[in-house]
C-alpha positions as CSV (number, residue, x, y, z in Angstrom):
1,X,-16.0,-29.1,0.7
2,X,-16.5,-29.8,-3.0
3,X,-17.1,-26.1,-3.7
4,X,-13.6,-25.2,-2.5
5,X,-11.7,-28.3,-3.6
6,X,-10.7,-27.0,-7.0
7,X,-9.4,-23.7,-5.5
8,X,-7.5,-25.6,-2.8
9,X,-5.8,-27.9,-5.3
10,X,-4.9,-24.9,-7.5
11,X,-3.4,-23.1,-4.5
12,X,-1.4,-26.3,-3.6
13,X,-0.1,-26.6,-7.2
14,X,0.9,-22.9,-7.1
15,X,3.1,-23.5,-4.0
16,X,5.5,-25.4,-6.2
17,X,6.5,-22.0,-7.6
18,X,7.7,-20.7,-4.2
19,X,11.4,-21.5,-4.9
20,X,11.2,-19.1,-7.9
21,X,10.3,-16.1,-5.8
22,X,13.2,-13.8,-5.2
23,X,13.0,-10.5,-3.2
24,X,16.1,-8.4,-2.9
25,X,16.7,-7.5,0.7
26,X,19.2,-4.7,0.2
27,X,17.5,-1.4,-0.2
28,X,20.4,0.5,-1.7
29,X,22.5,-0.8,-4.6
30,X,26.2,-1.0,-4.0
31,X,28.3,2.0,-5.1
32,X,25.3,4.3,-5.4
33,X,25.9,7.9,-4.3
34,X,22.7,8.8,-2.5
35,X,21.3,12.3,-2.9
36,X,18.0,11.7,-1.1
37,X,15.6,9.2,0.3
38,X,11.8,9.2,-0.3
39,X,9.0,7.0,0.9
40,X,6.1,6.2,-1.5
41,X,3.0,4.5,0.0
42,X,0.3,2.9,-2.2
43,X,-3.1,1.8,-1.0
44,X,-6.1,0.0,-2.5
45,X,-9.3,-1.7,-1.5
46,X,-11.6,-4.1,-3.3
47,X,-14.4,-6.5,-2.6
48,X,-11.8,-9.2,-1.9
49,X,-9.8,-7.2,0.6
50,X,-7.6,-4.1,1.1
51,X,-3.9,-3.6,1.2
52,X,-0.9,-1.2,1.0
53,X,2.7,-1.4,0.1
54,X,5.5,1.0,0.8
55,X,8.6,1.7,-1.3
56,X,11.9,3.4,-0.5
57,X,13.0,5.5,-3.4
58,X,16.7,6.3,-3.4
59,X,17.7,9.1,-5.7
60,X,21.3,9.1,-6.8
61,X,23.5,11.4,-9.0
62,X,22.3,9.9,-12.3
63,X,19.7,7.3,-11.4
64,X,16.9,6.3,-9.0
65,X,16.2,3.0,-7.3
66,X,13.0,1.7,-5.8
67,X,12.8,-1.1,-3.1
68,X,9.8,-2.6,-1.5
69,X,10.1,-2.0,2.2
70,X,6.8,-3.3,3.7
71,X,3.4,-4.4,2.7
72,X,0.1,-5.3,4.4
73,X,-2.9,-7.1,3.1
74,X,-6.2,-8.0,4.8
75,X,-9.2,-10.0,3.6
76,X,-12.4,-7.9,3.4
77,X,-14.6,-8.3,6.4
78,X,-17.4,-10.9,6.1
79,X,-19.8,-8.1,7.1
80,X,-20.8,-6.3,4.0
81,X,-18.7,-3.1,3.7
82,X,-18.6,-0.6,0.9
83,X,-15.6,-0.3,-1.5
84,X,-15.0,3.4,-0.4
85,X,-14.7,2.2,3.2
86,X,-12.3,-0.5,2.2
87,X,-10.3,2.1,0.2
88,X,-10.3,4.5,3.2
89,X,-9.1,1.7,5.5
90,X,-6.3,0.9,3.1
91,X,-5.3,4.6,3.1
92,X,-5.4,4.6,7.0
93,X,-3.1,1.5,7.1
94,X,-0.7,3.4,4.7
95,X,-0.6,6.4,7.1
96,X,0.1,4.0,10.0
97,X,2.8,2.3,8.0
98,X,4.4,5.6,7.2
99,X,4.7,6.4,10.9
100,X,6.3,3.0,11.6
101,X,8.7,3.2,8.8
102,X,9.9,6.7,9.7
103,X,10.7,5.4,13.2
104,X,12.4,2.2,12.0
105,X,14.4,3.2,9.0
106,X,17.7,4.8,9.8
107,X,17.8,7.1,6.8
108,X,16.8,10.8,6.5
109,X,13.5,10.8,4.6
110,X,13.3,14.0,2.5
111,X,10.0,13.3,0.7
112,X,6.9,11.3,1.4
113,X,4.1,10.5,-1.0
114,X,0.8,8.6,-0.6
115,X,-0.9,7.2,-3.7
116,X,-4.5,5.9,-4.0
117,X,-6.7,5.1,-7.0
118,X,-9.8,6.3,-5.1
119,X,-11.1,9.8,-5.9
120,X,-13.5,9.4,-2.9
121,X,-10.6,8.9,-0.4
122,X,-8.8,11.9,-1.9
123,X,-12.0,13.9,-1.5
124,X,-12.3,12.8,2.2
125,X,-8.7,13.7,2.9
126,X,-8.9,17.1,1.2
127,X,-12.3,18.1,2.7
128,X,-12.1,20.3,5.7
129,X,-15.6,21.6,5.8
130,X,-17.9,18.6,5.9
131,X,-18.4,16.4,9.0
132,X,-18.4,12.7,8.5
133,X,-19.9,9.7,10.1
134,X,-17.9,8.2,12.9
135,X,-16.2,5.5,10.8
136,X,-14.9,7.9,8.2
137,X,-14.2,10.7,10.7
138,X,-12.0,8.5,12.9
139,X,-9.9,7.3,10.0
140,X,-9.6,10.8,8.4
141,X,-8.6,12.2,11.7
142,X,-5.7,9.7,12.1
143,X,-4.7,10.2,8.5
144,X,-4.5,14.0,9.1
145,X,-2.4,13.4,12.2
146,X,0.1,11.3,10.3
147,X,0.2,13.0,7.0
148,X,-0.6,16.2,5.1
149,X,-3.4,16.4,2.5
150,X,-0.9,17.7,-0.1
151,X,1.1,14.5,0.2
152,X,-1.9,12.4,-1.2
153,X,-2.0,11.8,-4.9
154,X,-4.1,9.9,-7.5
155,X,-2.7,6.9,-9.3
156,X,-4.6,4.9,-11.9
157,X,-5.7,1.4,-10.9
158,X,-3.6,-0.2,-13.6
159,X,-0.4,1.4,-12.2
160,X,-1.1,0.9,-8.5
161,X,1.1,-1.8,-7.0
162,X,-1.3,-2.1,-4.0
163,X,-3.9,-3.6,-6.4
164,X,-2.0,-6.9,-6.0
165,X,-2.4,-6.7,-2.3
166,X,-6.1,-6.0,-2.4
167,X,-7.1,-8.5,-5.0
168,X,-4.5,-11.2,-4.5
169,X,-2.1,-12.9,-6.9
170,X,-0.8,-16.4,-7.4
171,X,2.8,-17.1,-6.8
172,X,3.3,-17.6,-10.5
173,X,1.8,-14.1,-11.2
174,X,4.1,-12.5,-8.7
């Protein structure tokens, strides 16, 4: 349709940038003496969608190295959903990804951190007194099964790498 033609053509032109995308597949730099491994999970939701990304942080004797391990992004449902619900769903996906990565990575994870730019999600996770509606209660219950509230931290939107997953980026921007 004419309403989408411009966006479609812009997307097609952006595909010419695909050969320039490079993603390092090795998590650990060569010759690095590893002291510990940590997982850091970032989540974000927006009116466009929600997403999460997980990084493996390798701490060495005199330096640290971060590698993207996995990421997931989903388009927001066509049914109208609130931003806090999308943010909570992204946090839920982060908790699920945590479980998967701990099973699949063959390294001893000594620390695990979850990051979100939603104060509402952090309040949900840290609240033990209030009962929630079914949607929220089910996701909070699963998050509590897979993580501890003390593992969840605030990160500003401008520093949250999951912001790219929730709002989308062109190949050139990546």
